[in-house]
C-alpha positions as CSV (number, residue, x, y, z in Angstrom):
1,X,-19.0,61.9,-71.3
2,X,-15.9,62.8,-69.2
3,X,-18.2,63.4,-66.2
4,X,-19.8,60.0,-66.6
5,X,-16.4,58.3,-66.8
6,X,-15.3,60.1,-63.6
7,X,-18.3,58.8,-61.7
8,X,-17.7,55.3,-63.0
9,X,-14.0,55.5,-62.0
10,X,-15.0,56.6,-58.6
11,X,-17.6,53.9,-58.2
12,X,-15.1,51.2,-59.4
13,X,-12.5,52.5,-57.0
14,X,-14.9,52.4,-54.1
15,X,-16.0,48.9,-54.9
16,X,-12.3,47.8,-55.2
17,X,-11.5,49.4,-51.8
18,X,-14.4,47.6,-50.1
19,X,-13.3,44.3,-51.7
20,X,-9.8,44.8,-50.5
21,X,-11.0,45.7,-47.0
22,X,-13.1,42.6,-46.7
23,X,-10.2,40.5,-48.0
24,X,-7.8,42.0,-45.5
25,X,-10.2,41.4,-42.6
26,X,-10.7,37.9,-43.7
27,X,-7.0,37.3,-44.0
28,X,-6.4,38.8,-40.5
29,X,-9.0,36.4,-39.1
30,X,-7.4,33.5,-40.9
31,X,-4.0,34.4,-39.6
32,X,-5.3,34.3,-36.1
33,X,-7.1,31.1,-36.3
34,X,-5.1,29.1,-38.9
35,X,-1.6,30.5,-38.4
36,X,1.1,28.4,-39.9
37,X,3.8,30.3,-38.1
38,X,6.2,28.4,-35.8
39,X,4.8,27.5,-32.4
40,X,6.1,30.1,-29.9
41,X,7.6,29.8,-26.5
42,X,4.7,31.8,-25.0
43,X,2.2,29.4,-26.5
44,X,4.1,26.5,-25.1
45,X,4.2,28.0,-21.6
46,X,0.4,28.4,-21.4
47,X,0.0,24.9,-22.9
48,X,2.5,23.5,-20.4
49,X,0.7,25.2,-17.5
50,X,-2.6,23.6,-18.7
51,X,-0.8,20.2,-18.5
52,X,0.3,20.9,-15.0
53,X,-3.2,21.9,-13.9
54,X,-4.8,18.8,-15.4
55,X,-2.2,16.5,-13.9
56,X,-2.3,18.0,-10.4
57,X,-6.1,17.8,-10.2
58,X,-6.0,14.1,-11.2
59,X,-3.1,13.5,-8.8
60,X,-5.0,14.9,-5.8
61,X,-8.0,12.7,-6.5
62,X,-5.9,9.6,-7.0
63,X,-3.9,10.3,-3.8
64,X,-7.0,10.6,-1.7
65,X,-8.4,7.4,-3.3
66,X,-5.2,5.6,-2.7
67,X,-5.5,6.3,1.1
68,X,-8.9,4.6,1.1
69,X,-7.6,1.7,-1.1
70,X,-4.5,1.0,1.0
71,X,-6.3,1.2,4.3
72,X,-8.9,-1.3,3.0
73,X,-6.6,-3.8,1.3
74,X,-3.8,-3.8,3.8
75,X,-6.2,-3.8,6.8
76,X,-4.0,-1.3,8.6
77,X,-4.0,2.4,9.3
78,X,-2.4,4.5,6.5
79,X,-2.4,8.2,5.9
80,X,-0.8,10.3,3.1
81,X,0.8,13.6,4.0
82,X,0.3,15.1,0.5
83,X,-2.6,17.4,1.3
84,X,-1.9,20.1,4.0
85,X,-4.0,20.9,7.0
86,X,-5.7,23.8,5.2
87,X,-7.6,21.3,3.1
88,X,-11.0,20.1,4.4
89,X,-12.2,16.7,3.3
90,X,-15.8,15.6,3.8
91,X,-17.0,12.1,3.0
92,X,-20.6,10.9,2.5
93,X,-21.1,7.1,2.3
94,X,-24.1,5.7,0.5
95,X,-25.1,2.0,0.1
96,X,-22.9,1.7,-3.0
97,X,-20.6,4.8,-3.2
98,X,-18.4,7.3,-1.5
99,X,-18.9,11.0,-2.3
100,X,-15.9,13.1,-1.2
101,X,-15.5,16.8,-1.1
102,X,-11.9,18.2,-1.2
103,X,-12.2,21.9,-0.1
104,X,-9.3,24.2,-0.5
105,X,-11.2,27.2,0.9
106,X,-10.2,30.7,-0.2
107,X,-6.6,29.6,-0.8
108,X,-4.5,26.7,0.3
109,X,-0.8,26.1,-0.5
110,X,0.2,22.5,-1.4
111,X,3.5,21.0,-0.3
112,X,4.9,21.7,-3.8
113,X,4.1,25.4,-3.6
114,X,1.0,25.5,-5.8
115,X,-1.9,27.5,-4.4
116,X,-5.5,26.2,-4.9
117,X,-8.9,27.4,-3.9
118,X,-12.4,26.0,-4.3
119,X,-13.6,22.4,-4.4
120,X,-12.8,19.1,-6.1
121,X,-15.8,16.7,-6.0
122,X,-14.7,13.0,-6.1
123,X,-16.9,9.9,-6.2
124,X,-16.4,6.1,-6.6
125,X,-17.8,2.8,-5.6
126,X,-17.2,2.0,-1.9
127,X,-16.3,-1.7,-2.5
128,X,-12.5,-1.5,-2.2
129,X,-12.0,-5.1,-3.2
130,X,-12.7,-4.3,-6.8
131,X,-9.3,-4.3,-8.7
132,X,-10.4,-1.7,-11.3
133,X,-12.6,1.2,-10.4
134,X,-14.0,4.4,-12.0
135,X,-13.3,7.7,-10.2
136,X,-15.4,10.7,-11.2
137,X,-14.3,14.2,-10.4
138,X,-15.6,17.7,-11.0
139,X,-14.7,21.2,-9.9
140,X,-16.6,24.0,-8.1
141,X,-15.3,27.6,-7.9
142,X,-11.9,26.2,-8.4
143,X,-8.6,28.1,-9.0
144,X,-5.1,27.0,-9.5
145,X,-2.3,29.6,-9.0
146,X,-4.9,32.2,-9.9
147,X,-6.2,30.4,-13.0
148,X,-10.0,29.9,-12.8
149,X,-10.7,26.3,-13.9
150,X,-13.9,24.5,-14.8
151,X,-14.4,20.9,-16.0
152,X,-14.4,17.3,-15.1
153,X,-12.5,14.0,-15.5
154,X,-13.2,10.3,-15.5
155,X,-10.4,8.0,-14.2
156,X,-10.2,4.3,-14.7
157,X,-8.0,3.2,-11.7
158,X,-6.2,-0.1,-11.9
159,X,-4.7,-1.3,-8.6
160,X,-1.9,-3.3,-10.4
161,X,-0.9,-3.2,-14.0
162,X,1.4,-5.6,-15.9
163,X,4.4,-4.1,-14.0
164,X,2.7,-4.5,-10.6
165,X,2.1,-0.8,-10.3
166,X,-1.1,1.2,-9.8
167,X,-2.2,2.8,-13.1
168,X,-4.8,5.4,-14.0
169,X,-6.3,6.1,-17.4
170,X,-7.8,9.5,-17.3
171,X,-10.1,11.3,-19.8
172,X,-10.3,14.9,-18.8
173,X,-11.9,18.2,-20.1
174,X,-11.0,21.5,-18.5
175,X,-11.3,25.2,-19.4
176,X,-9.1,27.8,-17.9
177,X,-9.0,31.6,-17.6
178,X,-5.6,33.1,-16.7
179,X,-5.3,36.3,-14.6
180,X,-4.0,38.2,-17.6
181,X,-7.1,37.3,-19.6
182,X,-5.7,34.3,-21.6
183,X,-8.1,31.5,-22.0
184,X,-7.6,27.9,-22.9
185,X,-9.6,24.7,-23.4
186,X,-7.6,21.5,-22.7
187,X,-8.6,17.9,-22.9
188,X,-6.6,14.8,-22.5
189,X,-6.5,11.0,-22.6
190,X,-3.6,10.1,-20.4
191,X,-2.2,7.1,-18.7
192,X,-0.3,7.6,-15.4
193,X,1.7,4.7,-14.0
194,X,2.6,5.2,-10.3
195,X,6.2,3.7,-10.4
196,X,7.6,4.9,-7.0
197,X,6.3,5.8,-3.6
198,X,3.0,4.1,-3.5
199,X,2.0,3.3,0.1
200,X,5.0,5.0,1.7
201,X,2.9,7.7,3.2
202,X,5.5,10.4,2.2
203,X,4.4,12.6,-0.7
204,X,7.9,13.5,-1.8
205,X,8.9,10.1,-3.1
206,X,5.9,9.7,-5.4
207,X,7.0,9.3,-9.1
208,X,4.7,8.8,-12.1
209,X,5.3,8.1,-15.8
210,X,2.8,9.7,-18.1
211,X,1.9,8.7,-21.6
212,X,-1.0,9.5,-24.0
213,X,-2.3,12.4,-26.0
214,X,-4.1,15.7,-25.5
215,X,-5.7,18.7,-27.3
216,X,-5.2,22.3,-26.4
217,X,-7.1,25.3,-27.8
218,X,-5.6,28.8,-27.1
219,X,-7.4,32.1,-26.9
220,X,-7.1,32.8,-30.6
221,X,-8.7,29.5,-31.5
222,X,-5.5,27.8,-32.5
223,X,-5.8,24.1,-31.9
224,X,-2.7,22.1,-30.7
225,X,-2.5,18.3,-30.8
226,X,-0.1,16.9,-28.3
227,X,1.4,13.5,-28.2
228,X,3.9,12.1,-25.7
229,X,6.6,10.4,-27.7
230,X,8.8,9.6,-24.6
231,X,7.1,9.1,-21.2
232,X,7.0,12.2,-19.1
233,X,8.4,11.7,-15.6
234,X,6.6,13.6,-12.9
235,X,8.2,13.6,-9.4
236,X,6.0,15.2,-6.8
237,X,9.1,16.5,-5.0
238,X,9.6,18.8,-8.1
239,X,7.3,21.4,-9.5
240,X,8.2,20.5,-13.1
241,X,8.2,17.5,-15.4
242,X,11.8,16.3,-15.2
243,X,12.2,14.3,-18.4
244,X,10.4,13.0,-21.4
245,X,9.5,14.4,-24.8
246,X,6.2,16.0,-26.0
247,X,5.3,16.5,-29.7
248,X,3.0,19.5,-30.4
249,X,1.3,20.0,-33.7
250,X,-0.6,23.0,-35.1
251,X,-1.9,23.3,-38.6
252,X,0.6,20.8,-39.9
253,X,3.5,22.4,-38.0
254,X,5.1,20.1,-35.4
255,X,7.5,21.1,-32.6
256,X,8.9,19.0,-29.8
257,X,9.7,19.8,-26.2
258,X,12.4,17.8,-24.4
259,X,11.9,18.2,-20.6
260,X,15.5,17.3,-19.8
261,X,17.7,14.7,-18.2
262,X,15.9,14.4,-14.8
263,X,17.0,17.6,-13.2
264,X,14.3,19.6,-11.3
265,X,14.2,22.8,-13.3
266,X,11.9,24.8,-15.6
267,X,14.2,24.4,-18.6
268,X,13.0,22.7,-21.8
269,X,14.5,22.3,-25.2
270,X,12.2,23.4,-28.0
271,X,12.9,21.9,-31.4
272,X,11.2,23.6,-34.3
273,X,9.9,21.9,-37.5
274,X,13.1,22.9,-39.3
275,X,15.3,21.2,-36.7
276,X,16.5,24.3,-34.8
277,X,16.7,23.8,-31.0
278,X,16.3,26.5,-28.4
279,X,16.4,26.4,-24.6
280,X,13.2,27.9,-23.1
281,X,11.8,28.5,-19.7
282,X,8.4,26.8,-19.1
283,X,5.6,27.6,-16.7
284,X,5.0,31.2,-16.0
285,X,3.7,30.2,-12.6
286,X,7.3,30.0,-11.4
287,X,10.3,32.3,-11.6
288,X,13.1,29.8,-11.3
């Protein structure tokens, strides 16, 4: 009888151990995918870099389109100096459209210091008298500061909004693989109003106000919902967003990032759900 009880005890203990092991593994997976811990500065940095990538790709396409638009509507020669000489632009004109290839080769440094390689494909109707037009863009073997990026975007481009400024409503979907192995999926529905510098020909005075929402999924599967609560100000003369507030939510936990008072720096103020504020350095691309 004692021997039988020992076997039963051993069997029960084994089953209990297996159950605990399964439970622990399940909890570990849950903690990775459904973490309710506060959003960290590292997560924000990768998320912020994804914002920069998406914005820069759209900006390049819009700047190239603007050259075509201004030349056609002003009936005079106009050229932007935003893209450097290391970029090769090829244009194929059909009966109804323009297909443009923006080739950065094996590596081309933009005026703002970002290094791109690969190709952006851009297409739109060739009739430049249309006040609102759709721009379609996609990527081929594209990298941004070493991040391998795939994806596409559709941009509804309005020549003049209620304020008399050019405006773009972009729906984008991109995937990125960082050099250290981090991966991210980022999609956005953003409005960009070109408030300064349009038509000047000098890239450094271009200023945009950005509003809208986005979704970002990190390498552990955590999904972040992002909403601009105060318009983000992007000045092309600066590598960083200089002002505005972004709210970021994950699994019911919401933090905000305040990009500052207009100064060109990588500093942001992270405010956690409990109201605690911390100064953080954004964008691992840059040291300053």
